[in-house]
N, C-alpha and C positions, 0 to 999 in steps of 0.2 A: 504494500500500500504506500502510495507516495505521500509526501508531507502535505500536499495540497488536498488529496482525498481524505487524509486523516483529519485535517483541519475542518473540511466540509462536514465530515461525519460528526465531529465534536460539536460544531455549531448546530447542526441539525438535531443532535441529541440534546443540546442545551435548550433549543427551541421547544422540543417536545416536553422536556422537563418543566419549562416555564408554562407551557399550556396546561400541563397536568396540575401544576401548582395553582394556576388561576382557576381551573375547574374545581379543585379541592376547596379553595377559598369560597367559591360560589356555593358549593354544597354546605360548607360550614355556615355560611350566611343564611342559607335557606333553612337549615336546622335551627339556628338561633331565632329566626323569625317565627318558625312554627312553635318553638318553646315559648316565646313571648305571647303568641296568640293563645296557646293552651293555658298559660298562666292567667291571662286576662279573662278567658272563659271560665276558668275555675274560680277566680275571684268573684265574677258575676254570679256564678252558681252559689257560692258561699253566702253572698249578700242576699240572694233570693231565699235561700233556706233560712237564714237568720231572720229575715222579714216574716216569712211564713210562721216560724216558731213564735215570734213575738205576737203575731196576729192571733195565733191559736191560744197563746197564754192570756191575751186580753179577752178573747171570747169566753174562755173557761172562767176567768175571773168574773165576767159579767153574768154567766150562767150560774156560778156559785152564789153570786149576790142575789139572783132571782130565787134560787132554791131556798136561801135563808129567809127571804121575804115570805115565800109560800109556807114554810114550816112554822112561821110565827103565827 
């Protein structure tokens, strides 16, 4: 292999490595974006569940109050 063809081979290899690194960075960025989206979705679900629990507690308290009035 001549020096010129070796140099071309190295440059081509470096280009491939650079493209693969860029692709890998893109994959990592996509994974990070999905993680952020999932975290936001989970936070929203947590808030919804907490709101539902609070609502149920308020309704139960109201019903317990009515039951006490009926028992009197």
